[in-house]
C-alpha positions in Angstrom: 0.0 0.0 0.0 1.3 3.4 -1.0 2.1 5.6 2.0 1.0 8.8 0.1 -2.6 10.1 0.1 -4.5 13.3 -0.3 -4.2 14.2 3.3 -0.5 13.3 3.5 1.2 13.8 0.2 4.9 13.0 -0.2 6.4 16.2 -1.5 9.8 16.2 0.2 12.0 13.1 0.8 15.3 12.9 2.6 17.6 10.0 2.0 20.5 9.5 4.4 23.3 8.1 2.2 25.5 5.2 3.2 28.9 6.2 4.4 31.0 3.9 2.2 31.6 4.5 -1.5 30.6 1.0 -2.7 27.4 1.0 -0.6 26.5 4.4 -1.8 26.9 3.4 -5.5 24.5 0.5 -4.9 22.0 2.8 -3.2 21.8 5.2 -6.1 19.6 2.6 -7.8 16.9 3.5 -5.2 16.4 7.1 -6.4 14.9 6.2 -9.8 12.4 3.9 -8.1 11.4 6.5 -5.5 11.1 9.2 -8.2 8.9 6.9 -10.3 6.6 6.3 -7.3 6.5 10.0 -6.3 7.3 11.9 -9.5 6.4 15.3 -8.0 8.6 14.9 -4.9 11.8 16.7 -4.3 14.6 14.3 -3.2 17.4 15.6 -0.9 20.5 13.5 -0.1 22.4 13.8 3.2 25.9 12.5 2.7 29.4 12.6 4.2 32.3 14.3 2.4 33.6 10.9 1.1 30.5 9.9 -0.8 29.1 13.4 -1.6 30.6 13.4 -5.1 28.7 10.3 -6.1 25.4 12.2 -5.9 26.6 15.5 -7.4 25.5 15.0 -11.0 22.4 12.8 -10.3 19.6 14.4 -12.3 16.9 13.0 -10.0 18.3 14.7 -6.9 17.3 18.2 -6.1 19.8 19.0 -3.4 22.7 17.4 -1.5 23.6 18.2 2.0 27.0 17.7 3.5 26.4 15.7 6.7 29.5 15.5 9.0 28.2 14.5 12.4 30.9 12.7 14.4 32.5 13.4 17.8 31.9 15.9 20.5 33.6 18.6 18.4 30.8 18.5 16.0 28.2 19.7 18.5 27.6 22.9 16.5 27.2 20.9 13.3 24.6 18.7 15.1 22.6 21.7 16.1 22.7 23.3 12.7 21.8 20.1 11.0 18.8 19.5 13.3 17.3 22.9 12.7 17.9 22.5 9.0 15.9 19.3 9.1 13.1 20.9 11.1 12.9 23.9 8.8 12.6 21.9 5.6 9.6 19.9 6.8 10.3 16.6 5.1 7.5 14.1 4.6 9.6 11.0 4.5 13.1 10.0 5.7 14.8 6.9 4.4 17.8 6.0 6.6 20.3 3.7 5.0 23.3 3.9 7.4 23.1 1.9 10.6 23.9 4.7 12.9 21.5 5.7 15.7 21.7 9.5 15.4 20.1 9.8 12.0 16.9 8.1 13.3 17.0 10.4 16.4 17.3 13.5 14.3 14.5 12.5 11.9 12.2 11.8 14.9 12.8 15.0 16.8 12.7 17.1 13.5 9.1 15.9 13.2 9.5 14.0 9.9 6.2 12.0 9.9 7.5 8.9 8.1 10.9 7.4 9.0 12.0 4.1 7.4 15.2 2.0 8.2 16.5 -1.2 9.5 15.9 -1.8 13.2 19.4 -1.8 14.7 19.9 -1.3 18.4 17.5 1.0 20.2 16.5 3.1 17.2 13.3 1.1 16.5 11.3 3.5 18.7 12.2 6.4 16.5 11.0 4.7 13.3 7.6 4.4 11.8 8.6 1.7 9.3 11.3 -0.8 10.1 12.8 -4.2 9.5 14.8 -6.3 11.8 18.5 -6.5 10.8 20.5 -9.7 11.2 23.6 -11.3 9.5 21.3 -13.4 7.3 20.8 -10.3 5.2 24.3 -11.0 3.9 22.9 -14.0 2.0 21.2 -11.6 -0.4 22.6 -8.7 -2.3 22.9 -5.3 -0.5 20.6 -3.8 -3.1 17.9 -6.2 -2.1 18.5 -5.1 1.5 17.8 -1.6 0.5 14.9 -2.5 -1.7 13.2 -4.2 1.3 13.1 -0.8 3.0 11.3 0.7 0.0 8.8 -2.2 -0.1 7.8 -1.2 3.5 6.7 2.1 2.0 4.8 0.5 -0.9 7.4 1.4 -3.4 7.7 -1.3 -6.1 11.0 -2.8 -7.2 12.1 -2.3 -10.7 15.4 -1.1 -12.3 18.3 -2.5 -10.4 21.0 -0.4 -12.1 22.9 2.2 -10.1 22.8 5.8 -11.4 26.2 7.5 -11.6 26.8 10.6 -13.7 30.0 12.7 -14.3 29.6 16.5 -14.3 30.4 18.2 -17.6 33.3 20.1 -16.1 34.9 16.8 -15.0 34.4 15.3 -18.5 36.3 18.2 -19.9 39.1 17.8 -17.3 39.4 14.1 -18.2 39.6 14.8 -22.0 42.3 17.4 -21.3 44.2 14.9 -19.1 44.2 12.4 -22.0 45.4 15.0 -24.5 48.2 16.2 -22.2 49.3 12.6 -21.7 49.1 12.1 -25.5 46.8 9.1 -25.3 45.4 8.2 -28.7 41.7 7.9 -29.3 41.9 4.2 -30.1 44.1 3.2 -27.2 42.6 0.8 -24.6 42.8 2.1 -21.1 42.9 -0.4 -18.2 42.3 0.9 -14.7 43.9 -0.9 -11.7 42.5 -0.5 -8.2 44.9 -2.2 -5.8 43.6 -0.6 -2.6 40.7 -1.1 -0.2 40.4 1.2 2.9 38.4 -1.5 4.7 41.5 -3.6 5.5 44.2 -6.0 4.3 41.7 -8.9 4.0 40.2 -7.1 1.0 43.5 -6.4 -0.8 44.9 -8.9 -3.3 48.7 -8.9 -2.8 50.3 -5.8 -4.4 53.1 -7.9 -5.8 50.6 -9.8 -7.9 49.2 -6.5 -9.2 52.7 -5.6 -10.4 52.9 -8.9 -12.2 49.5 -8.3 -13.8 50.6 -4.9 -15.0 53.6 -6.6 -16.6 51.5 -9.2 -18.3 49.0 -6.7 -19.6 51.8 -4.5 -21.0 53.5 -7.4 -22.8 50.3 -9.0 -24.2 48.1 -6.0 -24.9 50.2 -2.8 -24.7 47.5 -0.7 -23.1 47.8 2.5 -21.1 47.4 1.6 -17.5 46.0 3.8 -14.7 46.8 2.8 -11.1 44.3 4.4 -8.8 45.0 4.9 -5.1 43.0 7.1 -2.7 44.1 9.9 -0.4 44.5 7.5 2.6 46.6 5.2 0.6 49.8 7.2 0.2 52.0 4.3 1.4 50.5 2.0 -1.2 50.8 4.7 -3.9 54.5 5.3 -3.1 55.2 1.5 -3.1 53.8 1.2 -6.6 55.8 4.1 -7.8 58.9 2.5 -6.5 58.2 -0.9 -7.9 56.5 -0.2 -11.3 58.9 1.2 -13.9 56.7 1.2 -17.0 56.2 4.2 -19.3 52.6 3.0 -20.1 51.6 3.3 -16.4 50.1 6.6 -15.0 49.6 6.9 -11.3 46.3 8.5 -10.2 46.9 9.3 -6.6 46.1 13.0 -6.0 42.8 13.5 -7.6 39.3 14.2 -6.2 36.7 11.4 -6.3 34.8 13.4 -9.0 37.9 13.5 -11.1 38.7 9.8 -10.5 35.1 9.0 -11.7 35.7 10.9 -14.9 38.9 9.0 -15.6 37.4 5.6 -14.7 34.6 6.3 -17.2 37.3 6.5 -19.9 38.6 3.0 -19.1 37.8 0.0 -21.3 38.5 -2.3 -18.4 38.9 -2.0 -14.6 40.6 -4.5 -12.4 40.4 -4.1 -8.6 39.6 -5.4 -5.2 36.2 -5.4 -3.6 36.2 -1.6 -3.1 34.3 1.5 -4.0 36.2 2.0 -7.3 35.1 -1.4 -8.6 31.5 -0.4 -7.9 32.0 2.9 -9.7 33.5 1.3 -12.8 30.7 -1.3 -13.0 28.0 1.3 -12.4 29.4 3.3 -15.3 29.1 0.3 -17.6 32.8 -0.4 -17.7 33.9 -4.0 -18.0 35.1 -4.8 -14.5 37.0 -7.6 -12.8 36.5 -7.5 -9.0 38.6 -9.6 -6.6 37.0 -10.7 -3.3 38.8 -11.8 -0.2 37.1 -11.9 3.3 33.8 -10.5 2.0 31.0 -12.1 0.0 30.1 -11.2 -3.6 26.7 -12.6 -2.9 26.2 -9.5 -0.7 28.3 -6.8 -2.2 29.3 -7.7 -5.8 29.3 -4.7 -8.1 26.0 -4.3 -9.9 25.8 -4.7 -13.6 26.2 -7.4 -16.3 29.7 -6.4 -17.3 31.4 -7.4 -14.0 33.3 -10.7 -13.5 33.8 -11.6 -9.9 36.8 -13.7 -8.8 36.2 -15.4 -5.4 37.8 -18.5 -4.0 35.7 -20.4 -1.5 37.7 -21.4 1.6 36.6 -23.2 4.7 37.1 -20.1 6.9 35.2 -17.7 4.8 33.5 -15.4 4.2 34.5 -14.0 7.6 34.1 -10.3 6.7 37.2 -9.5 8.8 39.5 -6.6 8.1 42.5 -8.7 8.7 43.0 -12.5 8.6 43.0 -13.9 12.1 44.8 -17.0 10.8 47.4 -15.0 9.1 47.4 -16.9 5.8 44.9 -14.7 3.7 44.1 -17.9 1.8 40.9 -16.4 0.3 43.1 -13.8 -1.5 46.3 -15.7 -2.1 44.3 -18.5 -3.8 43.4 -16.1 -6.6 46.1 -16.7 -9.2 47.6 -14.6 -12.0 46.0 -17.1 -14.4 42.6 -16.5 -12.9 42.9 -12.8 -13.4 44.4 -13.0 -16.9 41.6 -15.5 -18.0 39.0 -12.9 -16.9 41.0 -10.2 -18.7 41.0 -12.1 -21.9 37.3 -12.6 -21.8 36.7 -8.9 -21.1 39.1 -7.5 -23.7 37.7 -9.8 -26.3 34.3 -8.3 -25.8 35.8 -4.8 -25.9 37.4 -5.5 -29.2 34.0 -6.4 -30.7 32.9 -2.8 -30.5 34.3 0.5 -31.6 36.3 2.0 -28.7 36.8 5.8 -28.4 38.0 7.3 -25.1 36.8 10.7 -26.1 33.2 9.6 -26.4 
C-alpha cells in the first residue's frame, strides 16, 4: 500500500546516504524507483564528504547536504543540521546507514514517516522498520535496500545504479588524455589495488605488479593505477616498484575527477572496493577480486562485472585482517585466474568501436 494520500502527500523526501563508496553506489539505484513512485517529490540527499561526489550530477536529486556528524567537536554541526531538518519539513526520511543518530534527528525534527532497519535502540524512533541480522548478507545489498522501499509500498524495478559525471569533469578528463598524448583508439585499463576496509580485501600488491607486466607485454594498453588519499604508502610503493612508461599513477585526484577517468577506461581490475563499484555502475567492463567478504552480498551491480572469489573453509569471515594470518581467500586467486578474466573482457571490448573521447 502506497504511503501517500491526499491528506498526507509525499512532497519532500530525505535520504541518508550510506557512508562507504561502494554501498553508496549501490544505493543510487533507489532514487529512480522513488522518483517513479513519487514523480512530483523533491529528493534531498544527506551524505558525508567521502560519498558526496557520487550524488553531485544525479539528475533526480534536487539537493545534496554535507552531513558531518561525528564526535563531540561536531556539536555545532549537530545543532545546525537538526534545525535545517526541522525547517525543511520533510514528509519522509529513508535512513540507509546503521547509525542511531540519524533516526534520532529525523524523529525530533518531526518527519512523519521514517524508514530504516531496526538496529539497536533506534526502533522506537522509526515508523517503518525491518529487523537487521547477519542473514541479510545472504542476499545482495541492493535487495537489503529495496526491502526498505517495499515497506513504503514502493515497487522494485530497475536494479541499475545511477552515476553521472559532471560536464566540467568530463572536460578535465579529456584534457588529461590529451596532455598525456593518449590516442583515441588506445585501450585504457584501470587498476585499483587498494581497499580502505582492510588488508583482508586487498589482493597482494606484488601480484598486481605482475599483472601490470603481463598486460603490458600482451596488450600494450595504457594503465592507470588508482589509489586514494588515505593510501599514500601504497601509492608510493607502486611508484617505487613499477617502472613502466605506459603506467600513469592516479593518486592525488578528487573522487569526482577519478570517476571521470574511470569512465574512460575500457576495463577496470580491482579489489572489492568503491572504485570497482564505480566502474561497473558506469558500464565499464570490470573484474572484481574478493577476499574476506562475499560477492553474494556486495558484488558490483551490472552485467559487465566478472567476480573472482575462492571459496575457503574459513570464509567469508568479513574480517578486516586475517585472524589465521594466511589470507588464503586472496592468495588463492592466481595470476592465471585474473588473466583469463582479462582475456574474456578484452575480447568483448574489441568487438565494439572504442573511443576514449566519447
